[in-house]
C-alpha positions in Angstrom: 103.6 92.4 71.0 106.8 92.8 72.9 110.1 93.4 71.2 112.8 90.7 71.1 115.2 91.2 74.0 118.6 92.7 73.0 121.4 90.3 72.7 124.6 90.1 74.8 127.5 91.9 73.3 131.1 92.1 74.5 132.7 95.2 76.0 134.7 95.8 72.8 131.4 95.6 70.8 129.7 97.9 73.2 132.5 100.5 72.6 132.3 100.1 68.8 128.5 100.6 69.0 129.0 103.9 70.9 131.6 105.0 68.4 129.3 104.2 65.5 126.7 106.5 67.0 129.0 109.4 67.1 130.5 109.2 70.7 134.1 110.3 70.6 136.5 108.0 72.4 139.9 109.4 73.0 141.4 106.5 75.0 139.9 103.1 74.0 141.8 101.1 76.7 140.5 103.4 79.4 137.0 103.3 78.0 137.0 99.5 78.0 138.1 99.6 81.7 135.2 101.8 82.6 132.7 99.6 80.7 134.1 96.6 82.6 134.0 98.3 86.1 130.9 100.5 85.9 128.9 98.9 83.1 127.4 100.1 79.9 123.8 100.4 81.2 124.8 102.6 84.2 127.0 104.9 82.2 124.2 105.2 79.5 122.2 107.2 82.0 125.0 109.8 82.0 125.4 109.8 78.2 121.6 110.2 77.7 121.6 114.0 77.7 124.4 113.8 75.0 122.0 112.0 72.5 120.3 114.1 69.9 116.7 115.1 70.9 113.7 114.3 68.8 109.9 114.5 69.2 107.4 111.8 68.5 103.9 112.6 67.0 102.4 113.1 70.4 104.8 115.9 71.1 106.8 114.0 73.7 110.6 114.5 73.8 112.7 111.5 73.1 116.4 110.9 72.3 117.9 109.4 69.1 120.5 106.7 69.4 123.1 109.1 67.7 125.0 111.6 69.8 125.3 115.4 69.5 128.5 116.7 67.9 131.5 116.9 70.3 130.1 114.3 72.7 132.9 112.5 74.4 133.0 109.2 76.3 135.2 110.8 78.9 132.6 113.6 79.6 130.1 110.9 80.5 132.6 109.4 82.9 133.3 112.8 84.5 129.6 113.3 85.0 129.4 109.9 86.6 132.3 110.7 89.0 130.7 114.0 89.9 127.4 112.3 90.6 129.2 109.6 92.8 130.8 112.4 94.9 127.4 114.1 95.1 125.8 110.9 96.4 128.5 110.4 99.0 128.2 114.0 100.2 124.4 113.5 100.5 124.8 110.3 102.5 127.3 112.1 104.8 124.7 114.8 105.7 121.7 112.5 105.8 123.4 110.1 108.2 124.0 113.0 110.6 120.5 114.2 110.2 119.0 110.8 110.7 121.0 110.1 113.9 120.3 113.5 115.4 116.5 113.2 114.8 116.6 109.6 116.2 118.1 110.9 119.5 115.5 113.8 119.6 112.5 111.5 119.0 113.7 108.8 121.5 114.5 111.3 124.2 111.1 113.0 123.9 109.1 109.8 123.7 111.1 108.0 126.3 110.1 110.6 128.9 106.4 109.6 128.2 106.9 105.9 128.2 109.9 103.5 128.1 108.1 101.5 125.4 106.6 104.5 123.7 106.5 103.0 120.2 104.2 100.3 121.5 101.8 102.8 123.2 99.3 103.9 120.6 98.0 106.6 123.1 101.1 108.6 122.3 100.1 108.9 118.6 97.7 111.2 116.8 94.1 110.0 116.6 94.2 109.9 112.8 97.2 107.7 112.9 95.7 105.1 115.2 92.2 105.2 113.7 91.3 102.4 111.2 92.0 103.5 107.7 89.6 102.0 105.1 92.2 102.7 102.3 94.6 100.3 104.0 94.4 96.5 103.5 91.9 95.0 105.9 91.1 98.5 107.2 94.1 98.6 109.5 95.3 101.9 111.0 98.4 103.7 109.8 99.9 102.9 113.2 99.2 99.2 112.8 100.8 99.2 109.3 103.8 101.1 110.7 104.1 98.6 113.6 104.1 95.7 111.1 107.0 97.4 109.3 108.9 98.0 112.6 108.3 94.4 113.7 109.9 93.2 110.4 112.9 95.3 111.1 113.1 93.9 114.7 112.9 90.3 113.4 115.8 91.0 111.1 117.8 92.4 113.9 116.8 90.0 116.7 120.2 88.2 116.7 122.0 91.5 117.1 123.7 91.6 120.5 122.0 94.7 121.9 118.6 93.6 120.5 118.9 90.1 121.9 120.0 91.4 125.3 117.1 93.8 125.7 114.5 91.3 124.6 115.9 88.7 127.0 116.2 91.1 129.9 113.1 93.3 129.5 110.8 91.4 127.1 110.8 94.3 124.6 112.9 97.1 123.3 112.9 100.5 125.1 112.2 103.3 122.6 115.9 104.5 122.6 116.9 101.0 121.6 114.1 100.4 119.2 114.9 103.6 117.3 118.3 102.2 116.5 116.9 99.5 114.3 114.6 101.8 112.4 115.6 102.9 108.9 115.0 106.5 107.8 111.7 105.6 106.2 110.4 103.8 109.3 111.5 106.8 111.5 109.9 109.5 109.3 106.7 107.4 109.2 106.6 107.2 113.0 107.2 111.0 113.2 104.2 111.6 110.9 102.0 109.9 113.5 103.2 111.7 116.6 100.8 114.0 118.4 100.9 117.6 117.4 102.7 118.9 120.5 105.5 116.3 120.3 106.0 116.7 116.6 106.1 120.5 117.1 108.8 120.3 119.8 111.1 118.4 117.5 110.4 120.6 114.5 111.2 123.7 116.6 114.7 122.3 117.4 115.5 122.7 113.7 113.8 126.0 113.1 110.6 124.7 111.4 107.4 126.5 112.3 105.2 123.5 111.5 105.6 119.9 112.7 103.8 118.6 109.6 106.1 120.6 107.4 109.1 119.2 109.2 107.9 115.6 108.7 107.2 116.2 105.0 110.7 117.5 104.5 112.1 114.4 106.2 110.2 112.2 103.8 111.8 114.1 100.9 115.2 113.6 102.4 114.4 109.9 102.8 113.7 109.8 99.0 117.2 111.3 98.3 118.8 108.9 100.8 117.3 105.9 99.0 118.5 107.2 95.6 122.0 107.7 97.0 122.2 104.5 99.0 121.2 102.4 95.9 123.9 104.1 93.7 121.2 105.6 91.4 121.7 108.7 89.4 121.1 111.8 91.6 122.4 115.0 89.9 119.4 115.6 87.6 116.8 113.2 89.1 113.1 114.3 89.2 112.2 114.3 92.9 109.1 112.3 93.4 108.4 113.0 97.1 108.5 116.8 97.0 108.4 119.2 100.0 106.8 122.6 99.9 109.9 124.8 100.9 108.2 128.2 100.9 107.2 128.0 104.6 111.0 128.2 105.4 111.1 131.8 104.1 110.7 133.9 100.9 114.2 133.1 99.7 113.3 129.4 99.5 110.5 130.2 96.9 113.2 130.7 94.2 114.1 127.0 94.5 112.6 124.3 92.3 111.3 121.6 94.6 111.5 118.9 91.9 115.3 119.2 91.6 118.0 117.9 93.9 119.7 121.3 94.7 116.7 122.4 96.8 117.2 119.4 99.1 120.9 120.0 99.4 119.9 123.4 100.7 117.5 121.6 103.1 120.4 119.4 104.3 122.5 122.5 104.9 119.7 123.9 107.0 119.8 120.8 109.2 123.6 120.7 109.2 123.8 124.3 110.5 121.8 123.2 113.6 123.4 119.7 114.1 127.0 120.5 113.1 127.4 124.3 112.8 131.2 124.0 112.5 131.1 121.2 109.9 133.0 121.6 106.6 130.1 119.9 104.7 128.8 123.1 103.1 132.2 124.1 101.9 132.8 120.7 100.5 129.5 120.9 98.7 130.4 124.3 97.2 133.8 122.9 96.1 132.1 120.0 94.4 129.7 122.2 92.5 132.6 124.0 91.0 133.9 120.6 89.7 130.7 120.1 87.6 131.9 119.0 84.1 131.4 121.4 81.1 131.3 119.2 77.9 131.9 120.9 74.6 128.5 119.7 73.3 126.8 122.0 75.8 124.2 119.3 76.6 124.2 119.7 80.4 124.4 122.5 83.0 123.8 123.0 86.7 120.3 124.2 85.8 119.5 120.5 85.4 120.5 120.1 89.1 118.3 123.0 90.1 121.0 125.5 91.0 119.9 129.2 91.1 121.9 132.3 90.5 124.0 133.7 93.4 123.2 130.8 95.7 126.6 131.0 97.4 125.8 134.5 98.6 122.8 133.3 100.6 123.3 133.3 104.4 122.4 129.6 104.4 125.8 128.8 102.8 127.8 131.3 104.9 
């Protein structure tokens, strides 16, 4: 049986509920403003670590409705603001990474064929071979092409897309790549022939093209989280990359926590924009991490390791 859905409550009643559960509210007018602008449910994700832990009979960890002592409404808001700045910083780096990789892929493939993305001979045999695990046994290339065609249909009234279709009947690869999202781009890279994938990987200091492509997939996961305004600072990374091929110092990082992937962004940024202030802005933001009196959160939840700022990556 399903539970009865919770009933609508006013912003004032939401605040009273939080107070009744032990959340300290020092400025009620300000708190109501935050509930009206950000929303109870979104802020609840930032208060969740402030709730008292409990275990069920199966040994799984849960949280009670009541809050730990010294839990403040304002600390949840500070954590939300920190996370918002973190997402914006991630999007700043990921945009530069995506654009740079787009240029590299289009430049390389365009030399092979103006319409390279429509030439399955330029892709790895495993990518173009029928895959029985796909619906109707289609190849990964065919599934990718279907995704690309949907993006092209959405963009067909865009001036540059319409012009190229009218003039040449199709989009050259350097035009086509401009309508790909990060997921479509990384999927295409996964299907490139070994030598081509390796050339692009080497530009960024990666020994293996396959490893390069898997790292891009992980960054795409972070991009989607950030672009959809979801909580980032302590999220469990689903699409994880093995970072140890980058060097022994990377083995200290936890690949299910976001910090490791901000290190990966910095690795790309050092190649793409070596004079960028992005790394310094990241370090400054980390020092702004809130420290609530209830002791419920720490940068360990983000995946930060000791002495990370002394690593040559960040200098």
